[in-house]
MDAnalysis code that builds the backbone (N, CA, C; Angstrom):
import MDAnalysis as mda
import numpy as np

u = mda.Universe.empty(288, n_residues=96, atom_resindex=np.repeat(np.arange(96), 3), trajectory=True)
u.add_TopologyAttr("name", ["N", "CA", "C"] * 96)
u.add_TopologyAttr("resid", np.arange(1, 97))
u.add_TopologyAttr("resname", ["MET", "SER", "LYS", "SER", "PHE", "SER", "LYS", "MET", "ILE", "ASP", "ILE", "ILE", "ASN", "ASN", "ILE", "GLU", "TYR", "ILE", "GLU", "ASN", "THR", "ASN", "SER", "ASP", "SER", "SER", "TYR", "GLU", "ARG", "GLY", "ILE", "VAL", "GLU", "ILE", "MET", "VAL", "THR", "GLU", "ASN", "CYS", "THR", "LEU", "LEU", "ASP", "ALA", "LEU", "ASP", "ILE", "ASP", "PHE", "ASP", "ALA", "HIS", "GLN", "VAL", "ASP", "LYS", "SER", "SER", "VAL", "ILE", "GLY", "LEU", "VAL", "ASP", "TYR", "LEU", "GLU", "ASP", "ARG", "LEU", "LYS", "ASP", "LEU", "ASN", "LYS", "VAL", "ASN", "LEU", "ILE", "MET", "GLY", "VAL", "TYR", "THR", "GLY", "ARG", "TYR", "PRO", "ASP", "MET", "ARG", "LEU", "THR", "GLU", "ILE"])
u.atoms.positions = np.array([
    [51.745, 69.809, -167.024],
    [52.078, 70.566, -168.188],
    [53.270, 71.660, -167.491],
    [54.207, 71.840, -168.110],
    [54.857, 72.529, -166.485],
    [54.933, 74.865, -167.676],
    [54.723, 75.462, -166.939],
    [54.730, 76.402, -167.052],
    [55.678, 77.502, -168.299],
    [56.329, 76.848, -168.644],
    [56.880, 77.112, -169.579],
    [56.919, 76.367, -170.776],
    [56.326, 75.421, -170.912],
    [55.688, 74.606, -171.308],
    [55.143, 74.567, -172.722],
    [54.054, 75.510, -171.554],
    [52.725, 76.126, -171.922],
    [52.614, 76.741, -172.077],
    [54.022, 78.010, -172.316],
    [53.753, 79.382, -172.830],
    [54.201, 79.267, -173.779],
    [55.220, 77.780, -174.526],
    [55.552, 78.019, -176.093],
    [54.550, 77.006, -176.427],
    [53.649, 76.029, -176.092],
    [53.074, 75.584, -176.730],
    [51.483, 77.589, -177.591],
    [51.614, 78.570, -176.664],
    [50.570, 79.907, -176.743],
    [51.628, 80.630, -178.185],
    [52.418, 80.432, -177.228],
    [53.863, 81.343, -178.916],
    [53.702, 80.694, -180.160],
    [53.506, 79.651, -180.080],
    [53.678, 78.490, -181.624],
    [52.139, 78.903, -181.760],
    [51.611, 78.212, -180.867],
    [49.192, 78.547, -181.632],
    [49.197, 81.030, -182.361],
    [49.609, 81.000, -181.388],
    [49.432, 82.839, -182.193],
    [50.519, 83.342, -183.092],
    [51.714, 82.053, -183.467],
    [52.957, 82.267, -184.527],
    [51.727, 82.442, -186.556],
    [51.538, 83.372, -186.995],
    [50.671, 83.683, -188.115],
    [51.664, 82.732, -189.500],
    [50.908, 81.609, -189.524],
    [52.043, 80.960, -190.479],
    [52.182, 81.016, -192.140],
    [52.359, 81.661, -192.650],
    [52.256, 81.615, -193.973],
    [53.155, 80.561, -195.414],
    [52.381, 80.668, -196.196],
    [52.724, 79.216, -196.818],
    [54.431, 79.327, -196.841],
    [54.055, 78.049, -197.449],
    [56.428, 77.480, -197.469],
    [57.218, 78.195, -198.528],
    [55.486, 79.269, -199.629],
    [56.567, 80.353, -200.851],
    [56.950, 81.054, -200.750],
    [56.995, 82.208, -199.158],
    [57.104, 82.803, -199.314],
    [58.907, 83.257, -198.640],
    [59.304, 83.240, -199.047],
    [61.472, 83.353, -199.409],
    [61.748, 84.316, -197.450],
    [60.672, 84.296, -196.890],
    [60.583, 84.411, -195.134],
    [61.000, 82.855, -194.474],
    [60.332, 82.132, -194.673],
    [60.453, 80.837, -194.505],
    [61.334, 80.767, -195.083],
    [62.308, 80.353, -195.702],
    [63.573, 80.000, -195.802],
    [65.045, 79.483, -194.470],
    [64.605, 80.598, -193.470],
    [65.322, 79.746, -192.795],
    [64.472, 78.927, -191.545],
    [63.689, 78.895, -191.256],
    [63.258, 77.725, -190.749],
    [63.154, 76.599, -192.111],
    [62.900, 76.672, -192.607],
    [63.597, 75.820, -193.089],
    [64.470, 74.861, -193.728],
    [65.722, 75.998, -193.983],
    [66.535, 75.318, -193.038],
    [67.282, 74.810, -191.923],
    [67.171, 75.504, -191.654],
    [66.493, 74.765, -190.109],
    [65.996, 73.365, -189.734],
    [64.994, 73.061, -190.626],
    [64.467, 72.071, -190.315],
    [65.525, 70.510, -191.309],
    [65.801, 71.341, -192.482],
    [66.964, 70.617, -193.129],
    [68.043, 69.242, -192.675],
    [68.361, 70.949, -191.661],
    [70.035, 70.255, -191.345],
    [69.122, 69.855, -189.740],
    [67.777, 69.178, -188.959],
    [66.831, 68.557, -188.144],
    [67.239, 67.193, -189.257],
    [66.710, 67.155, -190.289],
    [66.209, 66.186, -190.410],
    [67.895, 64.848, -191.669],
    [68.231, 66.467, -191.994],
    [69.840, 65.910, -192.691],
    [70.460, 64.533, -191.408],
    [70.926, 65.594, -190.207],
    [71.687, 65.404, -189.348],
    [71.556, 64.122, -188.197],
    [70.018, 64.689, -188.427],
    [68.821, 63.514, -187.786],
    [69.047, 64.333, -185.833],
    [68.709, 65.234, -185.813],
    [68.940, 65.841, -184.470],
    [68.505, 66.496, -184.245],
    [68.112, 67.295, -182.978],
    [67.357, 68.014, -182.267],
    [66.854, 69.728, -182.721],
    [66.332, 70.717, -182.324],
    [66.605, 71.922, -182.260],
    [67.404, 72.749, -182.338],
    [67.572, 71.940, -181.298],
    [69.258, 72.623, -180.643],
    [70.117, 72.409, -180.825],
    [69.953, 71.226, -181.131],
    [71.952, 70.438, -182.518],
    [71.935, 71.346, -183.584],
    [70.520, 71.695, -185.004],
    [70.676, 71.978, -185.580],
    [71.374, 73.760, -185.169],
    [70.355, 74.489, -184.450],
    [70.924, 76.168, -184.184],
    [72.293, 76.106, -183.786],
    [73.004, 74.711, -182.261],
    [74.103, 75.297, -182.537],
    [74.933, 75.026, -184.383],
    [74.635, 73.802, -185.268],
    [75.067, 74.153, -186.423],
    [75.443, 74.836, -187.620],
    [73.610, 75.370, -187.482],
    [74.111, 77.178, -188.301],
    [74.578, 78.155, -188.089],
    [74.620, 78.283, -186.411],
    [75.332, 79.941, -185.424],
    [76.412, 78.960, -186.522],
    [77.449, 78.228, -186.045],
    [78.849, 77.897, -186.426],
    [78.601, 77.968, -187.759],
    [77.765, 77.590, -188.842],
    [77.945, 77.626, -189.966],
    [77.692, 79.025, -190.431],
    [77.836, 79.662, -189.851],
    [77.447, 81.985, -189.840],
    [78.459, 82.552, -189.280],
    [79.062, 81.642, -188.241],
    [80.785, 82.103, -187.404],
    [79.979, 83.236, -186.285],
    [78.058, 82.637, -185.406],
    [77.946, 83.573, -184.834],
    [78.229, 83.199, -183.250],
    [79.154, 84.355, -182.776],
    [79.087, 84.686, -181.606],
    [77.867, 83.676, -180.130],
    [78.083, 82.873, -180.316],
    [77.332, 81.743, -178.853],
    [77.299, 82.474, -178.332],
    [78.069, 82.828, -177.440],
    [78.089, 83.498, -175.922],
    [77.625, 84.838, -175.830],
    [77.467, 85.734, -177.058],
    [77.218, 86.535, -177.299],
    [75.706, 86.837, -177.211],
    [74.567, 86.826, -175.882],
    [72.881, 86.956, -176.329],
    [72.600, 87.979, -177.559],
    [73.082, 88.663, -177.729],
    [73.020, 90.191, -178.462],
    [72.781, 89.902, -179.400],
    [74.077, 89.061, -180.071],
    [74.682, 88.837, -180.682],
    [73.476, 87.434, -181.717],
    [73.622, 86.592, -180.580],
    [72.694, 85.603, -181.463],
    [70.674, 85.992, -181.700],
    [71.225, 87.345, -180.887],
    [68.907, 87.512, -181.450],
    [69.684, 88.576, -182.221],
    [70.531, 89.035, -182.774],
    [70.833, 90.326, -183.981],
    [70.941, 88.863, -184.706],
    [71.120, 87.916, -184.949],
    [70.984, 86.882, -186.422],
    [70.283, 86.147, -186.659],
    [69.361, 86.065, -185.508],
    [67.707, 85.351, -185.507],
    [66.863, 86.650, -186.181],
    [67.060, 87.871, -185.600],
    [66.230, 89.441, -186.695],
    [66.155, 89.094, -187.447],
    [67.560, 89.474, -188.063],
    [68.082, 89.370, -189.776],
    [67.294, 88.516, -189.790],
    [67.046, 86.718, -190.240],
    [66.816, 85.758, -190.484],
    [65.676, 85.758, -190.833],
    [64.520, 85.783, -189.162],
    [63.345, 85.510, -188.708],
    [62.455, 86.806, -189.811],
    [63.321, 87.821, -189.301],
    [62.005, 89.618, -189.437],
    [60.874, 89.148, -188.675],
    [60.812, 88.215, -187.487],
    [59.367, 88.110, -186.751],
    [60.050, 88.253, -185.179],
    [59.758, 88.545, -184.774],
    [60.595, 89.103, -183.060],
    [59.806, 87.530, -182.257],
    [58.160, 87.189, -182.733],
    [57.817, 86.307, -181.663],
    [58.309, 84.616, -182.046],
    [58.846, 84.339, -183.252],
    [59.470, 83.247, -183.418],
    [60.936, 82.960, -182.884],
    [61.755, 84.759, -183.152],
    [62.892, 84.859, -182.301],
    [62.512, 84.921, -180.687],
    [61.815, 84.591, -179.863],
    [61.736, 84.663, -178.769],
    [61.754, 83.279, -178.771],
    [60.781, 82.597, -179.831],
    [60.957, 80.895, -179.325],
    [61.767, 80.291, -179.670],
    [63.044, 80.667, -180.490],
    [64.407, 79.469, -180.867],
    [65.033, 80.311, -179.468],
    [64.968, 81.710, -179.038],
    [65.734, 81.398, -177.836],
    [65.594, 81.022, -176.952],
    [64.205, 81.034, -176.562],
    [63.973, 80.409, -175.439],
    [64.178, 78.764, -175.662],
    [64.320, 77.960, -176.503],
    [64.328, 76.587, -177.311],
    [66.276, 76.735, -176.775],
    [66.908, 77.577, -177.300],
    [68.252, 78.076, -177.335],
    [69.285, 77.460, -176.032],
    [67.945, 78.456, -174.745],
    [68.271, 78.685, -173.285],
    [67.666, 77.929, -172.225],
    [66.887, 76.942, -173.031],
    [67.012, 76.466, -172.151],
    [64.980, 77.089, -171.340],
    [64.849, 77.037, -171.592],
    [63.276, 77.557, -171.484],
    [61.943, 77.191, -171.844],
    [62.638, 76.592, -172.606],
    [61.359, 75.719, -173.533],
    [61.998, 73.996, -173.805],
    [61.293, 73.678, -174.017],
    [62.369, 71.941, -174.367],
    [62.641, 72.132, -176.306],
    [63.665, 70.741, -176.025],
    [64.172, 70.920, -176.727],
    [62.846, 70.601, -177.965],
    [63.004, 70.274, -179.559],
    [62.367, 69.590, -179.965],
    [63.074, 68.477, -181.167],
    [62.469, 67.579, -181.714],
    [62.971, 66.329, -182.720],
    [62.447, 65.879, -183.599],
    [62.900, 66.258, -184.208],
    [61.526, 65.502, -185.561],
    [61.092, 64.312, -185.645],
    [60.246, 63.691, -185.437],
    [59.300, 62.327, -185.904],
    [59.013, 61.727, -187.276],
    [59.173, 60.659, -187.645],
    [58.299, 60.521, -189.118],
    [56.994, 59.801, -188.826],
    [56.401, 60.410, -189.831],
    [54.481, 60.023, -188.886],
    [54.410, 58.068, -190.044],
])
């Protein structure tokens, strides 16, 4: 297992998940819906979301500000930015 992948797993394990009835989880739910609807990876879903909300993808500060506003959790922002910048591997949903 690569160092970056194990770090991503550590971040995921440390995120405190709350019931999905919490309105703060709506952004994550929206990203998952894009992944399902478009049958795409997390990176592709983020690109779709950023384009839909006219986020300047060339500005790291703009991306982080947008994600902070949506997620309200810096650990989640770190995880998403890690995937978006290629520090962590991209993810795809699969049927069980």
